[in-house]
C-alpha distance (Angstrom), angle and dihedral (degrees) to the residues before:
residue distance angle dihedral
M1 . . .
A2 3.78 . .
P3 3.80 119.7 .
S4 3.78 116.2 -80.0
A5 3.77 119.3 -90.5
P6 3.79 117.3 -119.9
S7 3.80 104.6 -73.9
S8 3.80 109.3 -172.8
P9 3.82 131.8 86.6
E10 3.80 87.2 -111.2
A11 3.82 92.8 56.5
A12 3.80 124.7 119.4
V13 3.80 112.0 -36.1
G14 3.78 111.0 -117.2
P15 3.81 127.2 -146.1
L16 3.82 91.4 -100.1
A17 3.81 95.3 50.7
G18 3.79 109.6 144.5
L19 3.81 93.8 25.8
R20 3.81 111.8 127.4
V21 3.80 116.1 -146.1
L22 3.79 122.0 -175.0
D23 3.79 108.3 -157.9
L24 3.81 114.8 -158.3
S25 3.81 92.5 161.0
R26 3.77 131.1 109.4
V27 3.80 140.6 -163.7
L28 3.85 113.7 18.1
A29 3.83 123.6 -42.1
G30 3.82 96.2 53.4
P31 3.81 97.7 38.6
W32 3.82 90.2 46.3
C33 3.81 89.2 53.7
T34 3.80 93.3 49.1
Q35 3.81 93.0 45.1
I36 3.81 88.7 56.5
L37 3.80 88.5 53.9
A38 3.82 91.5 43.9
D39 3.81 92.9 51.4
L40 3.80 86.7 53.8
G41 3.79 90.1 57.0
A42 3.81 105.0 -90.8
E43 3.80 118.6 144.0
V44 3.81 104.8 -119.7
I45 3.80 125.3 -168.4
K46 3.78 111.5 -165.8
V47 3.81 113.3 -154.3
E48 3.80 113.9 -150.1
H49 3.79 135.0 173.9
P50 3.83 108.5 -98.9
D51 3.81 94.1 -127.2
R52 3.79 105.6 31.8
G53 3.77 105.3 24.9
D54 3.78 118.7 -172.3
E55 3.81 110.8 -17.7
T56 3.80 91.7 -124.0
R57 3.82 90.8 65.8
H58 3.81 84.4 75.9
W59 3.81 98.1 42.0
G60 3.77 101.0 105.7
P61 2.92 168.0 -176.7
P62 2.96 113.1 74.9
W63 3.80 98.9 70.3
A64 3.77 135.2 176.2
R65 3.79 104.7 -131.1
G66 3.77 134.2 -165.2
L67 3.76 144.1 136.6
G68 3.80 88.9 -69.0
G69 3.81 93.1 59.3
R70 3.77 128.5 -101.3
E71 3.79 139.8 -58.2
S72 3.78 129.8 -167.8
A73 3.78 118.0 -104.3
Y74 3.80 86.6 -133.1
F75 3.81 92.9 61.1
L76 3.81 93.1 43.7
A77 3.82 90.6 54.4
I78 3.81 96.0 61.7
N79 3.81 109.9 25.4
R80 3.79 110.0 60.3
N81 3.80 121.3 126.3
K82 3.83 91.6 32.8
R83 3.78 135.9 110.3
S84 3.81 119.0 -134.5
L85 3.80 121.4 -133.4
A86 3.79 115.5 -171.8
A87 3.81 106.4 -145.7
D88 3.79 133.9 153.1
L89 3.80 106.8 -141.3
D90 3.80 90.2 -158.2
D91 3.81 88.7 61.9
P92 3.85 112.1 86.5
A93 3.81 94.9 -142.8
D94 3.81 93.9 48.6
R95 3.78 90.4 44.4
A96 3.82 90.8 52.7
L97 3.81 90.1 53.3
V98 3.81 92.3 49.7
R99 3.80 90.9 47.0
H100 3.80 90.2 53.1
L101 3.80 90.0 51.4
A102 3.82 89.5 48.9
E103 3.78 91.2 52.1
E104 3.82 89.2 54.9
A105 3.81 95.9 41.8
D106 3.79 129.4 102.0
V107 3.80 93.7 -154.1
L108 3.79 134.8 22.5
V109 3.81 121.4 -168.0
E110 3.81 122.2 -169.6
N111 3.78 136.1 161.7
F112 3.80 104.5 -168.3
R113 3.78 123.2 131.9
P114 3.82 112.4 -83.9
G115 3.78 111.5 -80.7
T116 3.80 96.6 24.3
T117 3.80 97.5 100.7
A118 3.83 90.6 44.4
R119 3.80 88.3 60.8
W120 3.81 87.8 57.6
G121 3.80 95.1 42.1
L122 3.80 89.2 -114.3
D123 3.81 99.5 112.7
Y124 3.78 122.1 112.7
A125 3.81 94.5 -101.6
S126 3.81 90.5 54.4
L127 3.82 94.1 48.7
V128 3.79 105.9 36.3
T129 3.82 96.7 79.4
A130 3.80 92.4 56.0
N131 3.80 92.8 37.2
P132 3.83 111.3 27.7
G133 3.81 91.6 168.6
L134 3.81 93.6 59.6
V135 3.80 118.5 125.1
Y136 3.79 103.2 -151.9
C137 3.82 116.5 -165.0
A138 3.80 118.2 -167.2
I139 3.80 115.9 -170.7
T140 3.80 117.1 -164.8
G141 3.77 138.1 160.9
Y142 3.80 98.7 -116.0
G143 3.81 109.4 1.4
Q144 3.78 143.4 -82.7
T145 3.81 89.0 -84.0
G146 3.78 135.6 27.8
P147 3.79 135.2 71.8
D148 3.82 95.6 -58.1
A149 3.79 101.0 38.1
Q150 3.81 90.6 124.5
R151 3.79 95.3 45.8
P152 3.83 111.6 108.6
G153 3.78 116.1 -118.4
Y154 3.79 116.9 -122.7
D155 3.78 122.1 173.7
L156 3.80 95.1 -130.5
A157 3.81 92.7 49.9
V158 3.80 91.2 48.2
Q159 3.82 92.4 48.4
A160 3.81 87.0 54.3
R161 3.78 97.7 44.1
A162 3.81 97.4 41.6
G163 3.80 93.8 56.5
W164 3.80 98.9 -106.0
M165 3.81 95.4 119.1
A166 3.79 91.0 48.0
V167 3.81 91.0 62.1
T168 3.82 99.0 35.5
G169 3.79 125.9 85.7
P170 3.81 136.9 26.4
P171 3.81 116.4 -25.9
E172 3.79 92.7 -115.4
G173 3.80 96.6 32.0
P174 3.79 132.8 92.9
P175 3.80 124.2 -80.8
T176 3.80 107.4 -74.0
K177 3.78 132.7 -157.2
V178 3.78 124.9 -139.1
G179 3.82 110.7 -94.2
F180 3.80 94.1 -107.4
A181 3.82 137.1 24.8
L182 3.79 95.3 -76.3
A183 3.82 95.7 156.9
D184 3.81 89.2 59.3
V185 3.81 91.7 45.5
V186 3.82 93.7 49.5
T187 3.80 90.3 47.5
G188 3.81 92.5 50.1
Q189 3.78 91.5 50.5
M190 3.80 92.7 47.2
A191 3.80 89.0 49.7
A192 3.81 90.1 53.8
V193 3.83 90.4 49.8
G194 3.79 90.8 49.3
I195 3.79 92.2 49.0
L196 3.79 92.2 51.3
A197 3.81 90.3 48.6
A198 3.81 90.6 50.6
L199 3.79 90.5 49.4
R200 3.80 90.2 51.5
A201 3.81 89.2 51.8
R202 3.81 88.7 49.7
D203 3.80 88.6 55.9
R204 3.82 87.2 63.4
T205 3.80 101.6 36.4
G206 3.79 105.1 25.5
R207 3.80 90.2 -130.1
G208 3.76 131.7 104.8
Q209 3.79 125.0 -146.5
F210 3.78 145.8 -153.8
L211 3.80 114.5 -91.1
E212 3.79 121.1 -164.3
V213 3.82 120.7 -163.6
T214 3.81 124.5 175.3
L215 3.77 131.5 -166.2
F216 3.80 91.7 -138.0
E217 3.81 96.0 53.1
C218 3.81 93.0 43.2
A219 3.80 89.7 50.7
L220 3.81 91.1 50.9
A221 3.80 91.1 48.9
A222 3.81 90.4 49.7
L223 3.81 90.1 61.4
V224 3.84 85.7 75.3
N225 3.83 109.2 161.3
V226 3.81 93.3 11.9
A227 3.79 91.3 60.5
Q228 3.81 92.1 40.9
G229 3.79 90.6 52.7
A230 3.79 90.2 53.0
L231 3.80 90.9 49.0
V232 3.79 92.6 49.2
T233 3.80 96.9 46.4
G234 3.79 102.9 27.1
E235 3.80 87.0 -133.8
E236 3.78 128.1 122.4
P237 3.82 113.5 -109.3
R238 3.79 112.2 -120.3
R239 3.77 130.8 -138.8
W240 3.78 114.3 -94.4
G241 3.80 99.9 -179.6
N242 3.80 106.4 -147.2
A243 3.80 94.0 -18.8
H244 3.79 126.9 94.2
P245 3.81 121.3 -116.0
T246 3.81 95.6 -138.9
I247 3.84 107.0 21.5
V248 3.83 127.1 64.4
P249 2.98 128.5 -140.7
Y250 3.78 95.4 23.5
Q251 3.80 108.5 126.7
P252 3.82 144.6 76.8
F253 3.79 119.6 -71.2
P254 3.82 127.3 -161.2
T255 3.81 112.6 -117.0
A256 3.80 127.1 -170.5
D257 3.83 91.1 -81.1
G258 3.82 110.5 12.7
W259 3.77 147.5 -11.2
L260 3.80 125.0 -66.3
V261 3.79 126.6 -171.1
V262 3.80 115.3 -139.4
A263 3.81 114.7 -166.7
V264 3.81 111.5 -172.4
G265 3.79 104.9 -176.7
N266 3.80 100.7 174.1
D267 3.78 142.7 15.8
A268 3.80 94.7 -99.8
Q269 3.79 89.3 59.2
W270 3.80 88.8 47.7
R271 3.78 91.4 55.7
R272 3.82 90.4 50.4
L273 3.80 89.9 49.4
C274 3.81 90.1 52.6
A275 3.81 89.0 53.6
V276 3.82 91.5 51.4
L277 3.80 90.1 48.9
E278 3.82 90.2 47.6
R279 3.79 89.8 -123.6
P280 3.83 102.3 119.1
A281 3.81 91.2 158.6
W282 3.82 89.8 67.1
A283 3.80 89.3 64.7
E284 3.82 90.4 62.8
D285 3.79 98.7 32.9
P286 3.85 106.2 116.0
R287 3.80 89.1 -137.4
F288 3.81 91.7 60.2
A289 3.81 109.7 17.3
T290 3.81 95.5 97.5
N291 3.77 131.7 36.5
P292 3.84 94.7 -116.0
A293 3.81 88.2 52.4
R294 3.80 91.5 48.7
V295 3.80 90.5 50.0
A296 3.81 90.2 51.1
H297 3.82 91.8 48.8
R298 3.80 100.3 36.2
D299 3.82 91.5 123.6
E300 3.81 88.9 63.3
L301 3.79 98.4 37.7
V302 3.79 104.0 43.8
P303 3.84 96.7 56.1
A304 3.80 89.6 49.4
L305 3.80 90.7 51.1
E306 3.80 91.2 47.4
A307 3.80 90.4 54.2
M308 3.79 90.7 50.2
F309 3.79 96.4 48.6
R310 3.81 92.6 49.4
T311 3.80 90.2 65.2
R312 3.84 97.6 72.3
P313 3.81 138.7 37.4
R314 3.77 119.1 -93.0
T315 3.80 95.1 -112.6
A316 3.80 91.2 54.1
W317 3.78 92.4 52.1
Q318 3.78 92.3 44.2
A319 3.80 92.3 52.2
A320 3.79 92.1 48.9
L321 3.80 94.1 46.4
D322 3.80 92.6 46.2
A323 3.79 89.9 51.7
A324 3.81 89.7 51.8
D325 3.82 92.9 45.8
V326 3.79 94.0 -117.3
P327 3.84 110.8 148.2
C328 3.79 111.9 -113.4
A329 3.79 140.5 145.2
P330 3.79 137.8 -174.6
V331 3.81 116.8 -110.2
Q332 3.80 100.4 -117.0
S333 3.77 134.9 -172.7
V334 3.80 118.7 -116.7
L335 3.81 93.0 -99.6
E336 3.80 90.8 46.6
A337 3.80 89.0 52.2
L338 3.80 91.8 50.1
R339 3.82 89.3 50.8
D340 3.81 93.9 44.6
P341 3.83 113.2 131.4
V342 3.80 89.6 -119.1
A343 3.80 90.7 53.2
Q344 3.79 90.3 49.4
A345 3.79 94.1 46.9
R346 3.79 93.4 45.9
G347 3.80 95.2 46.6
V348 3.79 97.3 -125.9
L349 3.80 93.1 168.2
W350 3.78 127.9 73.8
S351 3.79 121.8 -163.9
M352 3.79 108.8 -129.6
E353 3.78 111.8 -155.8
H354 3.78 104.1 -148.5
P355 3.82 120.1 -170.9
G356 3.79 91.9 -142.3
Y357 3.80 104.0 36.8
G358 3.78 105.5 25.8
S359 3.79 122.1 -132.7
V360 3.81 112.4 -0.2
P361 3.83 121.2 -177.9
V362 3.82 115.1 -134.7
I363 3.79 135.1 178.6
A364 3.80 109.0 -94.3
S365 3.78 123.1 -128.7
P366 3.82 108.7 -86.8
L367 3.81 90.6 -144.9
R368 3.80 107.4 104.4
L369 3.78 110.6 -169.2
T370 3.79 113.9 174.1
A371 3.81 101.9 -153.2
T372 3.81 99.5 31.9
P373 3.80 106.7 26.4
T374 3.76 126.9 -168.5
A375 3.79 114.3 -107.3
L376 3.76 143.1 -174.5
R377 3.80 100.5 -117.2
R378 3.81 100.5 160.2
P379 3.80 135.0 18.0
A380 3.79 118.6 -120.7
P381 3.81 103.3 -74.6
R382 3.75 128.6 -114.2
L383 3.79 113.9 -117.9
G384 3.81 108.4 -72.8
E385 3.80 91.9 -7.1
H386 3.80 93.6 145.4
T387 3.80 99.6 33.2
A388 3.81 96.6 110.7
E389 3.81 91.6 44.8
I390 3.80 93.3 50.1
R391 3.79 93.7 44.7
R392 3.80 88.6 52.2
Q393 3.80 100.3 40.4
G394 3.80 108.8 16.5
W395 3.81 108.8 -153.7
A396 3.80 121.1 10.2
T397 3.79 91.3 -93.4
G398 3.80 88.7 68.9
A399 3.79 99.2 -106.4
A400 3.80 107.4 167.5
P401 3.80 115.8 -120.8
A402 3.76 121.6 -127.8
S403 3.78 113.8 -91.0
């Protein structure tokens, strides 16, 4: 494992140091967004219900366990570098405290159904007069307006509705979801981008703004070339399993002892692959010489390649392809990927020292800034861990909360 990242509040100052983010979100998209900001140095206060907390605290197993109890791996993955305030937004006193924090915040992130925060007086319209510089980010499933504005947003439902499951999985198999909540992750990252853009605009104008981000629209945007192809042709994209619709060969192949991805992105790479396979004639064969020809004749080419790759172990093929500069990669398990030599050399793990569960490894931020690096300043908080501190001091600068 790589050395631990700095893990104290006094650790390396990130580029967003001094930025105050009030996080009223739960589950994945919102907390993922605010963790990105927190890793970059923002001060994030996470507001949680005193009894239930964030739903993901209960999404286990797996759990991290220790003398201080247990916490779900899910929660630990997306809530580091934050402080937890236990507050019931249906309680007038707690709501007044949260409103005061919102009036002092730079950014507010929430993912309630439209209209919920207005009932509490915590919507953008209720806060902007007292805090005109506030960047208010509302994350929903399907928008603040429209026929499904009140429909809750769940990653699986969005993957289904946005067309992802229709193009994922074996050609003759059932609709298949991505192996993790990618719609939530994409939405959280887009929310972080939008927040940073709004903050940049505030630098020029002095005013914040309302930012709306939806899971459904982010999922549609993430279809990229698949959606554009459908728009251009008017035809439904089909499922290709692990193959690529417009590049051949670009898929995993079974070797004598494991799977190897071969990603031939141009005809020069194809010719080098033919040399490795000792099939130089394929490089000149009109059926295979160009990528459009290979796409048209994939049903002939792919079985022949599969037969070739089965004849040698994966490491032998990988060494030969690497030497020939043909893109390839072993199909690894998650633990194999985390132990990959590149992961080790690049230090992709941070060691989070948690007061309740000891040392917990976590995936480090992939953002590598040289002058203002990301850092692990706080472990994921226990429910309400910082409530007394926040009630007494407000934000880290010592602003006093309303009584």
